[in-house]
MMTF fields as JSON, N, C-alpha, C and O atoms, coordinates in Angstrom:
{
  "mmtfVersion": "1.0.0",
  "mmtfProducer": "UNKNOWN",
  "numBonds": 435,
  "numAtoms": 436,
  "numGroups": 109,
  "numChains": 1,
  "numModels": 1,
  "chainsPerModel": [1],
  "groupsPerChain": [109],
  "chainIdList": ["A"],
  "bondAtomList": [4, 2, 8, 6, 12, 10, 16, 14, 20, 18, 24, 22, 28, 26, 32, 30, 36, 34, 40, 38, 44, 42, 48, 46, 52, 50, 56, 54, 60, 58, 64, 62, 68, 66, 72, 70, 76, 74, 80, 78, 84, 82, 88, 86, 92, 90, 96, 94, 100, 98, 104, 102, 108, 106, 112, 110, 116, 114, 120, 118, 124, 122, 128, 126, 132, 130, 136, 134, 140, 138, 144, 142, 148, 146, 152, 150, 156, 154, 160, 158, 164, 162, 168, 166, 172, 170, 176, 174, 180, 178, 184, 182, 188, 186, 192, 190, 196, 194, 200, 198, 204, 202, 208, 206, 212, 210, 216, 214, 220, 218, 224, 222, 228, 226, 232, 230, 236, 234, 240, 238, 244, 242, 248, 246, 252, 250, 256, 254, 260, 258, 264, 262, 268, 266, 272, 270, 276, 274, 280, 278, 284, 282, 288, 286, 292, 290, 296, 294, 300, 298, 304, 302, 308, 306, 312, 310, 316, 314, 320, 318, 324, 322, 328, 326, 332, 330, 336, 334, 340, 338, 344, 342, 348, 346, 352, 350, 356, 354, 360, 358, 364, 362, 368, 366, 372, 370, 376, 374, 380, 378, 384, 382, 388, 386, 392, 390, 396, 394, 400, 398, 404, 402, 408, 406, 412, 410, 416, 414, 420, 418, 424, 422, 428, 426, 432, 430],
  "bondOrderList": [1, 1, 1, 1, 1, 1, 1, 1, 1, 1, 1, 1, 1, 1, 1, 1, 1, 1, 1, 1, 1, 1, 1, 1, 1, 1, 1, 1, 1, 1, 1, 1, 1, 1, 1, 1, 1, 1, 1, 1, 1, 1, 1, 1, 1, 1, 1, 1, 1, 1, 1, 1, 1, 1, 1, 1, 1, 1, 1, 1, 1, 1, 1, 1, 1, 1, 1, 1, 1, 1, 1, 1, 1, 1, 1, 1, 1, 1, 1, 1, 1, 1, 1, 1, 1, 1, 1, 1, 1, 1, 1, 1, 1, 1, 1, 1, 1, 1, 1, 1, 1, 1, 1, 1, 1, 1, 1, 1],
  "groupList": [{"groupName": "MET", "atomNameList": ["N", "CA", "C", "O"], "elementList": ["N", "C", "C", "O"], "formalChargeList": [0, 0, 0, 0], "bondAtomList": [1, 0, 2, 1, 3, 2], "bondOrderList": [1, 1, 2], "singleLetterCode": "M", "chemCompType": "L-PEPTIDE LINKING"}, {"groupName": "ALA", "atomNameList": ["N", "CA", "C", "O"], "elementList": ["N", "C", "C", "O"], "formalChargeList": [0, 0, 0, 0], "bondAtomList": [1, 0, 2, 1, 3, 2], "bondOrderList": [1, 1, 2], "singleLetterCode": "A", "chemCompType": "L-PEPTIDE LINKING"}, {"groupName": "GLN", "atomNameList": ["N", "CA", "C", "O"], "elementList": ["N", "C", "C", "O"], "formalChargeList": [0, 0, 0, 0], "bondAtomList": [1, 0, 2, 1, 3, 2], "bondOrderList": [1, 1, 2], "singleLetterCode": "Q", "chemCompType": "L-PEPTIDE LINKING"}, {"groupName": "GLU", "atomNameList": ["N", "CA", "C", "O"], "elementList": ["N", "C", "C", "O"], "formalChargeList": [0, 0, 0, 0], "bondAtomList": [1, 0, 2, 1, 3, 2], "bondOrderList": [1, 1, 2], "singleLetterCode": "E", "chemCompType": "L-PEPTIDE LINKING"}, {"groupName": "ARG", "atomNameList": ["N", "CA", "C", "O"], "elementList": ["N", "C", "C", "O"], "formalChargeList": [0, 0, 0, 0], "bondAtomList": [1, 0, 2, 1, 3, 2], "bondOrderList": [1, 1, 2], "singleLetterCode": "R", "chemCompType": "L-PEPTIDE LINKING"}, {"groupName": "ASP", "atomNameList": ["N", "CA", "C", "O"], "elementList": ["N", "C", "C", "O"], "formalChargeList": [0, 0, 0, 0], "bondAtomList": [1, 0, 2, 1, 3, 2], "bondOrderList": [1, 1, 2], "singleLetterCode": "D", "chemCompType": "L-PEPTIDE LINKING"}, {"groupName": "TRP", "atomNameList": ["N", "CA", "C", "O"], "elementList": ["N", "C", "C", "O"], "formalChargeList": [0, 0, 0, 0], "bondAtomList": [1, 0, 2, 1, 3, 2], "bondOrderList": [1, 1, 2], "singleLetterCode": "W", "chemCompType": "L-PEPTIDE LINKING"}, {"groupName": "GLY", "atomNameList": ["N", "CA", "C", "O"], "elementList": ["N", "C", "C", "O"], "formalChargeList": [0, 0, 0, 0], "bondAtomList": [1, 0, 2, 1, 3, 2], "bondOrderList": [1, 1, 2], "singleLetterCode": "G", "chemCompType": "PEPTIDE LINKING"}, {"groupName": "ILE", "atomNameList": ["N", "CA", "C", "O"], "elementList": ["N", "C", "C", "O"], "formalChargeList": [0, 0, 0, 0], "bondAtomList": [1, 0, 2, 1, 3, 2], "bondOrderList": [1, 1, 2], "singleLetterCode": "I", "chemCompType": "L-PEPTIDE LINKING"}, {"groupName": "LYS", "atomNameList": ["N", "CA", "C", "O"], "elementList": ["N", "C", "C", "O"], "formalChargeList": [0, 0, 0, 0], "bondAtomList": [1, 0, 2, 1, 3, 2], "bondOrderList": [1, 1, 2], "singleLetterCode": "K", "chemCompType": "L-PEPTIDE LINKING"}, {"groupName": "PHE", "atomNameList": ["N", "CA", "C", "O"], "elementList": ["N", "C", "C", "O"], "formalChargeList": [0, 0, 0, 0], "bondAtomList": [1, 0, 2, 1, 3, 2], "bondOrderList": [1, 1, 2], "singleLetterCode": "F", "chemCompType": "L-PEPTIDE LINKING"}, {"groupName": "ASN", "atomNameList": ["N", "CA", "C", "O"], "elementList": ["N", "C", "C", "O"], "formalChargeList": [0, 0, 0, 0], "bondAtomList": [1, 0, 2, 1, 3, 2], "bondOrderList": [1, 1, 2], "singleLetterCode": "N", "chemCompType": "L-PEPTIDE LINKING"}, {"groupName": "TYR", "atomNameList": ["N", "CA", "C", "O"], "elementList": ["N", "C", "C", "O"], "formalChargeList": [0, 0, 0, 0], "bondAtomList": [1, 0, 2, 1, 3, 2], "bondOrderList": [1, 1, 2], "singleLetterCode": "Y", "chemCompType": "L-PEPTIDE LINKING"}, {"groupName": "SER", "atomNameList": ["N", "CA", "C", "O"], "elementList": ["N", "C", "C", "O"], "formalChargeList": [0, 0, 0, 0], "bondAtomList": [1, 0, 2, 1, 3, 2], "bondOrderList": [1, 1, 2], "singleLetterCode": "S", "chemCompType": "L-PEPTIDE LINKING"}, {"groupName": "VAL", "atomNameList": ["N", "CA", "C", "O"], "elementList": ["N", "C", "C", "O"], "formalChargeList": [0, 0, 0, 0], "bondAtomList": [1, 0, 2, 1, 3, 2], "bondOrderList": [1, 1, 2], "singleLetterCode": "V", "chemCompType": "L-PEPTIDE LINKING"}, {"groupName": "CYS", "atomNameList": ["N", "CA", "C", "O"], "elementList": ["N", "C", "C", "O"], "formalChargeList": [0, 0, 0, 0], "bondAtomList": [1, 0, 2, 1, 3, 2], "bondOrderList": [1, 1, 2], "singleLetterCode": "C", "chemCompType": "L-PEPTIDE LINKING"}, {"groupName": "PRO", "atomNameList": ["N", "CA", "C", "O"], "elementList": ["N", "C", "C", "O"], "formalChargeList": [0, 0, 0, 0], "bondAtomList": [1, 0, 2, 1, 3, 2], "bondOrderList": [1, 1, 2], "singleLetterCode": "P", "chemCompType": "L-PEPTIDE LINKING"}, {"groupName": "THR", "atomNameList": ["N", "CA", "C", "O"], "elementList": ["N", "C", "C", "O"], "formalChargeList": [0, 0, 0, 0], "bondAtomList": [1, 0, 2, 1, 3, 2], "bondOrderList": [1, 1, 2], "singleLetterCode": "T", "chemCompType": "L-PEPTIDE LINKING"}, {"groupName": "LEU", "atomNameList": ["N", "CA", "C", "O"], "elementList": ["N", "C", "C", "O"], "formalChargeList": [0, 0, 0, 0], "bondAtomList": [1, 0, 2, 1, 3, 2], "bondOrderList": [1, 1, 2], "singleLetterCode": "L", "chemCompType": "L-PEPTIDE LINKING"}, {"groupName": "HIS", "atomNameList": ["N", "CA", "C", "O"], "elementList": ["N", "C", "C", "O"], "formalChargeList": [0, 0, 0, 0], "bondAtomList": [1, 0, 2, 1, 3, 2], "bondOrderList": [1, 1, 2], "singleLetterCode": "H", "chemCompType": "L-PEPTIDE LINKING"}],
  "groupTypeList": [0, 1, 2, 2, 3, 4, 5, 6, 5, 1, 7, 5, 8, 9, 1, 10, 0, 11, 7, 12, 13, 5, 13, 14, 15, 10, 8, 13, 16, 9, 7, 13, 17, 15, 7, 4, 1, 2, 14, 17, 1, 11, 12, 18, 9, 13, 12, 16, 5, 9, 13, 1, 0, 7, 5, 18, 17, 10, 5, 4, 18, 3, 14, 18, 17, 1, 7, 5, 5, 19, 1, 6, 15, 17, 7, 4, 6, 13, 18, 14, 4, 1, 4, 5, 17, 18, 7, 7, 7, 10, 13, 18, 10, 6, 3, 4, 7, 16, 13, 7, 6, 4, 8, 18, 4, 5, 19, 17, 12],
  "groupIdList": [1, 2, 3, 4, 5, 6, 7, 8, 9, 10, 11, 12, 13, 14, 15, 16, 17, 18, 19, 20, 21, 22, 23, 24, 25, 26, 27, 28, 29, 30, 31, 32, 33, 34, 35, 36, 37, 38, 39, 40, 41, 42, 43, 44, 45, 46, 47, 48, 49, 50, 51, 52, 53, 54, 55, 56, 57, 58, 59, 60, 61, 62, 63, 64, 65, 66, 67, 68, 69, 70, 71, 72, 73, 74, 75, 76, 77, 78, 79, 80, 81, 82, 83, 84, 85, 86, 87, 88, 89, 90, 91, 92, 93, 94, 95, 96, 97, 98, 99, 100, 101, 102, 103, 104, 105, 106, 107, 108, 109],
  "secStructList": [7, 2, 2, 2, 2, 2, 2, 2, 2, 2, 6, 7, 2, 2, 2, 2, 4, 4, 4, 5, 7, 6, 6, 7, 7, 3, 3, 3, 6, 6, 3, 3, 3, 7, 7, 2, 2, 2, 2, 2, 2, 2, 2, 2, 2, 2, 1, 7, 1, 1, 6, 6, 6, 7, 3, 3, 3, 3, 3, 3, 3, 3, 3, 3, 3, 7, 1, 1, 1, 3, 3, 3, 3, 3, 3, 3, 3, 3, 3, 3, 7, 1, 1, 7, 3, 3, 3, 3, 3, 3, 3, 3, 3, 3, 3, 3, 3, 6, 6, 3, 3, 3, 3, 3, 3, 3, 3, 3, 7],
  "xCoordList": [-32.899, -31.868, -32.261, -32.188, -32.78, -33.21, -34.622, -34.654, -35.205, -36.177, -35.847, -36.567, -34.968, -34.05, -33.376, -33.325, -32.748, -32.5, -33.552, -33.406, -34.473, -35.628, -36.428, -36.947, -36.494, -36.662, -36.049, -36.588, -34.335, -33.165, -33.432, -33.488, -33.595, -33.367, -34.673, -34.561, -35.923, -37.332, -37.299, -38.098, -36.324, -35.844, -36.577, -36.839, -37.018, -37.968, -37.064, -36.726, -36.678, -35.981, -36.715, -36.205, -37.824, -38.759, -38.996, -38.839, -39.509, -39.443, -38.088, -38.151, -37.016, -35.863, -35.614, -35.242, -35.68, -35.717, -36.38, -36.014, -37.821, -38.467, -37.571, -37.702, -36.751, -35.814, -34.781, -33.825, -35.098, -34.293, -35.38, -36.6, -34.444, -35.081, -35.405, -34.86, -36.264, -36.479, -35.126, -34.747, -34.406, -33.256, -32.043, -31.243, -31.728, -30.88, -29.452, -29.6, -28.41, -27.054, -26.566, -26.521, -26.173, -25.478, -24.288, -24.287, -23.117, -21.913, -21.349, -21.571, -20.385, -19.704, -18.564, -18.602, -17.312, -16.43, -16.743, -16.076, -17.713, -18.279, -18.622, -18.847, -18.67, -19.212, -20.143, -20.36, -21.256, -22.641, -23.526, -23.449, -24.763, -25.982, -26.829, -26.957, -27.884, -28.44, -29.752, -29.8, -31.167, -32.197, -32.74, -32.219, -33.715, -34.161, -34.85, -34.79, -35.508, -35.971, -34.343, -34.381, -33.277, -32.132, -31.425, -30.827, -31.584, -30.8, -31.507, -30.804, -32.901, -33.61, -33.335, -33.15, -33.346, -32.785, -31.343, -31.167, -30.549, -29.437, -29.441, -28.901, -30.209, -30.176, -30.74, -30.067, -32.233, -32.767, -32.14, -32.373, -30.918, -30.16, -29.167, -29.045, -28.498, -27.353, -27.827, -27.195, -29.272, -29.746, -30.965, -32.049, -30.854, -32.456, -33.409, -34.589, -32.548, -33.603, -32.948, -32.173, -33.748, -33.482, -32.361, -31.984, -31.892, -30.398, -29.367, -28.359, -29.335, -28.372, -28.209, -27.172, -29.485, -29.531, -29.22, -28.697, -29.457, -28.507, -29.268, -30.252, -28.699, -28.744, -27.581, -26.377, -28.449, -27.651, -27.47, -28.137, -26.452, -26.369, -25.72, -24.577, -26.47, -25.397, -25.052, -25.717, -23.609, -23.4, -21.913, -21.229, -21.645, -20.661, -21.263, -20.608, -22.875, -23.378, -23.001, -22.837, -22.924, -22.427, -23.595, -23.97, -23.905, -24.994, -24.775, -24.63, -24.725, -24.011, -25.06, -25.275, -25.662, -26.568, -26.367, -25.371, -26.502, -26.414, -27.457, -28.229, -27.638, -28.943, -30.284, -30.265, -31.231, -32.54, -33.154, -33.877, -32.958, -33.505, -32.327, -32.634, -31.257, -30.407, -29.066, -28.556, -28.627, -27.828, -26.995, -27.3, -25.824, -24.953, -24.951, -25.103, -24.718, -24.704, -23.41, -23.363, -22.67, -21.467, -21.621, -22.092, -21.221, -21.162, -20.427, -19.734, -20.492, -20.3, -21.396, -22.371, -21.563, -22.017, -21.871, -20.659, -22.591, -21.767, -23.459, -24.588, -23.062, -23.893, -23.415, -22.252, -24.242, -23.764, -24.897, -26.01, -24.135, -24.729, -24.052, -23.007, -25.102, -24.441, -23.216, -22.359, -23.193, -21.456, -20.522, -19.497, -21.395, -20.142, -20.131, -21.292, -19.246, -19.662, -19.082, -17.93, -19.817, -19.124, -19.722, -20.64, -18.645, -18.733, -17.766, -16.895, -18.342, -17.461, -18.182, -18.949, -18.001, -18.424, -19.628, -19.856, -20.083, -20.978, -20.947, -20.46, -21.366, -21.406, -23.118, -23.525, -23.634, -25.21, -25.673, -25.663, -26.124, -26.557, -28.127, -28.657, -28.774, -30.052, -31.023, -30.58, -31.752, -33.044, -34.291, -34.879, -34.477, -36.389, -36.94, -36.553, -38.324, -38.845, -40.289, -40.388, -41.652, -42.981, -42.943, -43.702, -42.44, -42.341, -41.559, -41.746, -40.645, -40.273, -38.473, -38.31, -37.826, -36.29, -36.097, -36.688, -35.128, -34.823, -33.667, -33.334, -33.028, -31.379, -31.095, -31.486, -30.303, -29.799, -28.513, -28.452, -27.673, -26.485, -26.046, -25.848, -25.702, -25.407, -23.844, -23.664, -23.12, -21.46, -20.947, -20.5, -21.032, -20.868, -19.647, -19.4, -18.827, -17.62, -17.505, -16.535],
  "yCoordList": [-4.447, -3.748, -2.373, -1.363, -2.617, -1.377, -0.726, 0.484, -1.22, -0.604, -0.174, 0.664, -0.644, -0.227, 1.142, 1.928, 1.306, 2.824, 4.036, 5.258, 3.347, 4.434, 4.676, 5.77, 3.612, 4.103, 5.065, 6.161, 4.767, 5.671, 7.052, 8.042, 7.183, 8.22, 9.148, 10.373, 8.516, 9.132, 9.753, 10.501, 9.244, 9.394, 8.796, 9.417, 7.502, 6.463, 5.384, 4.416, 5.823, 4.695, 3.335, 2.229, 3.711, 2.774, 1.77, 0.579, 2.315, 1.718, 0.622, -0.497, 1.394, 0.564, -0.399, -1.431, -0.479, -1.589, -2.717, -3.776, -2.551, -3.84, -4.946, -6.169, -4.275, -5.568, -6.23, -6.896, -5.96, -6.751, -7.732, -7.704, -8.758, -9.974, -9.084, -8.045, -9.667, -9.222, -9.619, -8.805, -10.583, -11.218, -10.68, -11.568, -9.25, -9.201, -9.066, -9.598, -8.65, -8.342, -7.524, -7.85, -6.299, -5.354, -5.486, -5.703, -5.329, -5.223, -4.298, -4.171, -3.638, -2.108, -1.996, -2.464, -1.185, -0.692, -0.1, -0.122, 0.264, 0.959, -0.352, -0.203, -1.275, -2.737, -3.024, -2.447, -4.152, -4.466, -4.217, -3.744, -4.742, -4.736, -5.467, -5.932, -6.073, -7.288, -6.343, -5.522, -6.822, -6.877, -5.663, -4.558, -6.083, -5.203, -3.696, -2.743, -3.721, -2.845, -1.388, -0.175, -2.144, -1.534, -0.987, 0.088, -1.983, -1.424, -0.069, 0.897, 0.028, 1.033, 2.301, 3.48, 1.986, 3.134, 3.626, 4.81, 2.887, 3.414, 4.263, 5.367, 3.701, 4.616, 5.933, 6.924, 6.058, 7.016, 7.856, 9.02, 7.466, 8.683, 9.411, 10.622, 8.287, 8.423, 9.684, 10.685, 9.25, 9.857, 10.627, 10.045, 11.784, 12.067, 12.856, 13.15, 13.161, 13.971, 12.977, 12.02, 13.785, 13.507, 13.935, 13.492, 14.701, 15.86, 15.023, 14.887, 14.472, 13.666, 12.12, 11.468, 11.796, 10.528, 10.641, 9.631, 11.87, 12.073, 10.883, 10.21, 10.878, 9.99, 8.438, 8.346, 7.691, 5.931, 5.612, 6.057, 4.754, 4.096, 2.821, 2.828, 1.413, 0.279, 0.032, 0.266, -0.645, -1.082, -2.173, -2.008, -3.098, -3.889, -5.147, -6.031, -5.171, -6.331, -7.744, -8.063, -8.562, -9.813, -10.79, -10.541, -11.585, -12.693, -14.1, -14.363, -15.07, -16.139, -16.987, -16.727, -17.995, -18.855, -19.614, -20.209, -19.992, -20.785, -21.701, -21.78, -22.384, -23.218, -22.827, -21.757, -23.385, -22.92, -21.731, -21.165, -21.177, -20.401, -19.205, -18.258, -19.481, -18.0, -17.659, -18.52, -16.317, -16.162, -14.988, -14.3, -14.865, -13.927, -12.947, -13.214, -11.618, -10.443, -9.474, -9.043, -9.268, -8.238, -7.008, -7.224, -5.723, -4.993, -3.867, -4.103, -2.594, -1.13, -0.511, -0.879, 0.71, 1.464, 2.667, 2.816, 3.911, 5.403, 6.213, 5.772, 7.361, 8.095, 9.675, 10.052, 10.363, 11.283, 12.48, 12.602, 13.383, 14.573, 16.0, 16.269, 16.702, 18.25, 18.649, 19.291, 18.098, 18.133, 17.648, 17.911, 16.208, 14.98, 13.873, 13.534, 12.895, 12.065, 10.683, 10.808, 9.292, 8.262, 7.216, 7.141, 6.136, 4.931, 3.9, 4.119, 2.736, 1.619, 0.389, 0.566, -0.957, -1.817, -2.909, -2.523, -3.914, -4.639, -5.988, -6.225, -7.153, -8.295, -8.747, -8.154, -9.402, -9.484, -10.798, -11.423, -11.525, -12.925, -12.739, -12.221, -13.342, -13.115, -14.326, -15.424, -14.357, -15.688, -15.121, -14.041, -16.332, -16.242, -17.036, -18.159, -16.16, -16.412, -16.35, -16.125, -16.608, -16.267, -14.765, -14.408, -14.109, -12.665, -12.3, -11.27, -13.26, -12.877, -12.712, -12.952, -12.477, -12.427, -11.151, -10.072, -11.587, -10.278, -10.48, -11.664, -9.797, -9.337, -9.983, -9.531, -11.133, -11.713, -11.06, -10.801, -10.942, -10.209, -9.44, -9.808, -7.819, -6.891, -6.267, -5.445, -7.008, -6.644, -5.382, -5.636, -4.085, -2.724, -2.196, -2.192, -1.715, -0.891, 0.125, 0.879],
  "zCoordList": [-32.558, -32.61, -32.872, -32.172, -34.277, -34.913, -33.859, -33.635, -33.55, -32.834, -31.291, -30.748, -30.737, -30.09, -30.067, -29.121, -31.59, -31.518, -32.135, -32.121, -32.585, -32.764, -31.339, -31.115, -30.409, -28.87, -28.552, -28.401, -28.325, -27.748, -28.43, -27.7, -29.731, -30.248, -29.928, -29.966, -29.61, -29.629, -27.894, -27.33, -27.494, -25.854, -24.897, -23.867, -25.093, -24.454, -24.154, -24.836, -22.761, -22.358, -21.615, -21.438, -21.313, -20.773, -21.807, -21.539, -23.444, -24.519, -25.058, -25.567, -24.735, -25.326, -24.436, -24.994, -23.145, -22.427, -22.613, -22.103, -23.65, -23.614, -24.226, -24.182, -24.733, -25.405, -24.494, -24.892, -23.191, -21.996, -21.532, -21.698, -20.794, -19.87, -18.608, -18.237, -18.155, -16.516, -15.845, -15.002, -16.022, -15.129, -16.077, -16.37, -16.668, -17.539, -16.716, -15.615, -16.845, -16.31, -17.456, -18.642, -16.842, -17.777, -16.994, -15.783, -17.828, -17.208, -18.4, -19.604, -17.301, -18.171, -17.183, -16.045, -17.833, -17.202, -15.498, -14.463, -15.757, -14.0, -13.2, -11.999, -13.585, -12.772, -13.288, -14.353, -12.749, -13.013, -12.137, -11.004, -13.043, -12.907, -12.885, -14.018, -11.875, -12.508, -12.099, -11.183, -13.375, -12.951, -13.914, -14.061, -14.418, -15.287, -15.006, -15.784, -13.725, -13.011, -12.54, -12.747, -11.964, -11.701, -13.007, -13.044, -14.23, -15.13, -15.507, -15.805, -15.502, -16.28, -15.051, -15.353, -14.206, -13.023, -13.528, -13.818, -13.601, -14.008, -14.96, -14.896, -16.17, -17.395, -17.211, -17.492, -16.642, -16.055, -15.622, -15.95, -14.549, -13.926, -15.162, -15.349, -15.946, -16.848, -17.761, -18.098, -18.066, -19.678, -18.93, -18.897, -18.387, -17.852, -18.862, -18.667, -20.103, -21.011, -22.119, -22.089, -23.231, -24.683, -25.359, -26.444, -24.785, -25.191, -24.516, -25.21, -23.454, -22.781, -23.547, -23.667, -23.982, -24.685, -26.104, -26.574, -27.118, -28.39, -29.223, -28.914, -30.031, -31.831, -31.311, -31.071, -31.324, -30.935, -32.324, -33.259, -32.382, -33.736, -33.51, -33.053, -33.846, -34.198, -35.268, -36.276, -35.231, -36.614, -36.303, -35.293, -37.19, -37.177, -36.636, -36.084, -36.882, -36.117, -36.829, -38.007, -35.404, -35.956, -35.062, -33.916, -35.645, -34.444, -34.775, -35.968, -33.9, -34.014, -33.117, -31.934, -33.807, -32.917, -31.727, -32.139, -30.759, -29.426, -29.55, -28.594, -30.489, -30.059, -30.711, -31.32, -30.691, -30.873, -30.493, -31.313, -29.197, -28.604, -27.928, -27.204, -28.286, -27.537, -28.562, -29.279, -28.492, -29.547, -28.984, -28.01, -29.808, -29.369, -30.589, -31.781, -29.915, -31.238, -30.742, -29.59, -31.453, -31.136, -32.168, -33.284, -31.782, -32.462, -31.866, -30.877, -32.37, -32.211, -32.004, -32.659, -30.943, -30.584, -31.029, -31.184, -31.417, -30.971, -30.651, -30.868, -30.138, -29.421, -30.052, -29.906, -30.621, -30.68, -30.462, -30.974, -29.429, -28.775, -29.351, -29.943, -28.906, -29.065, -28.616, -29.224, -27.19, -26.993, -26.64, -26.01, -27.548, -27.761, -28.181, -28.406, -28.479, -29.339, -28.49, -28.075, -28.173, -27.717, -28.442, -29.26, -27.709, -28.887, -27.924, -27.084, -28.456, -27.955, -28.501, -29.448, -27.959, -28.573, -27.332, -26.185, -27.776, -26.992, -27.258, -28.364, -26.507, -26.779, -26.09, -25.091, -26.501, -26.326, -26.134, -27.194, -25.052, -25.308, -25.036, -24.053, -26.254, -26.615, -26.107, -26.445, -25.67, -25.191, -25.857, -25.8, -26.546, -27.242, -26.398, -26.073, -25.844, -24.812, -25.501, -26.707, -24.499, -25.199, -25.482, -26.383, -25.076, -25.644, -26.893, -27.541, -27.177, -28.584, -27.807, -26.611, -28.308, -28.049, -27.028, -27.062, -26.143, -25.15, -24.547, -24.488, -24.133, -24.007, -22.29, -21.214, -22.59, -21.021, -20.074, -18.872, -21.019, -20.89, -21.678, -22.836, -21.159, -22.39, -21.456, -20.557, -22.111, -21.884, -22.859, -23.977, -22.395, -22.864, -22.32, -21.114, -23.281, -23.094, -23.948, -23.882]
}
């Protein structure tokens, strides 16, 4: 999560997406998108440059294990930009695989 904050704040969506599984599904009030390539495309469309991305912060993190190779992480996010501040919550379902921990499901609101 800390690496994702750093990648986002650097304006590097492709590096930010390294935290996601190839089979991720992203669920938000706008709908559902599955597949890392499509989720990446949506991020690139919604956040076309570093100023649109702003400064991302995660807090109130809670991690609950779900077996040896899975875990849930819940928390809050905030995005501070020059023109506004956004925020909400999330629930992430992680899986540990050969490449390390990756997000399988991202419910962001």
